[in-house]
C-alpha positions in Angstrom: -0.8 20.4 4.4 -3.1 19.0 1.8 -2.4 15.7 0.0 -1.9 17.5 -3.3 0.7 19.9 -1.9 2.5 17.0 -0.2 2.6 14.9 -3.4 3.9 17.9 -5.3 6.6 18.5 -2.8 7.6 14.8 -2.9 7.7 14.8 -6.7 10.0 17.9 -6.7 12.3 16.3 -4.1 12.4 13.0 -6.2 13.3 14.9 -9.4 16.1 16.8 -7.7 17.5 13.7 -6.0 17.6 11.8 -9.3 19.7 14.6 -10.8 22.0 14.4 -7.8 22.3 10.6 -8.3 23.1 11.0 -12.0 25.9 13.6 -11.2 27.3 11.3 -8.6 27.4 8.4 -11.0 29.1 10.5 -13.7 31.7 11.8 -11.3 32.3 8.3 -10.0 32.9 7.0 -13.5 35.2 9.9 -14.1 37.1 9.2 -10.9 37.6 5.6 -12.0 38.5 6.2 -15.6 40.3 9.6 -15.8 43.3 8.8 -13.5 44.0 5.4 -15.1 43.7 6.9 -18.6 45.9 9.9 -17.7 48.5 7.6 -16.2 48.9 5.5 -19.3 48.5 8.3 -21.8 51.0 10.5 -20.0 53.5 7.6 -19.5 53.5 6.8 -23.2 53.1 10.2 -24.8 54.1 12.9 -22.4 56.8 11.6 -20.1 58.5 9.0 -22.4 58.1 6.0 -20.0 58.7 7.8 -16.7 56.3 6.1 -14.4 56.8 8.5 -11.5 55.7 11.5 -13.4 52.9 9.6 -14.9 51.7 8.6 -11.4 51.8 12.3 -10.3 49.7 13.1 -13.4 47.2 10.5 -12.4 47.1 11.9 -8.8 46.5 15.4 -10.1 43.8 14.2 -12.4 42.0 12.4 -9.5 42.2 15.5 -7.4 40.9 17.7 -10.2 37.8 15.4 -10.5 37.2 15.5 -6.7 37.5 19.3 -6.5 35.2 19.7 -9.5 32.6 17.5 -7.8 32.9 19.5 -4.5 32.6 22.8 -6.4 29.6 21.6 -8.3 27.9 20.3 -5.1 28.5 23.6 -3.3 27.1 25.7 -6.2 24.1 23.4 -6.4 23.4 23.7 -2.7 23.7 27.5 -2.9 21.3 27.6 -5.8 18.8 25.3 -4.0 18.8 27.5 -0.9 18.3 30.7 -3.0 15.4 29.2 -4.9 13.8 27.2 -2.1 10.3 28.3 -1.2 9.3 29.6 2.2 9.0 27.0 4.9 5.5 25.4 5.1 3.1 26.5 7.8 3.3 24.5 11.0 0.6 21.8 11.4 -2.0 22.5 14.1 -1.4 20.6 17.3 -4.2 18.1 18.2 -5.3 17.8 21.8 -6.6 14.6 23.3 -10.2 15.9 23.0 -9.9 16.4 19.3 -8.5 12.9 18.7 
């Protein structure tokens, strides 16, 4: 594999990995903020101070965020396998004489 092709492949992998990292950070922030916000908002405005139902709302919210992340990851992986180029040609094997 030539150096130019290798550098192009590395650049493509880096770009895709940075997108994955950004999505992970967004979902991590959502997982931290959404359940707490849903707990307090539902306790005050939806359930009239019932903390048990507010906790159930927060648990459901956390699970929704996790399921959304899993679905997004599976869809992204499927898309990557459908679009991925053919595997690179194997490198020639060197013998001791050629070294």
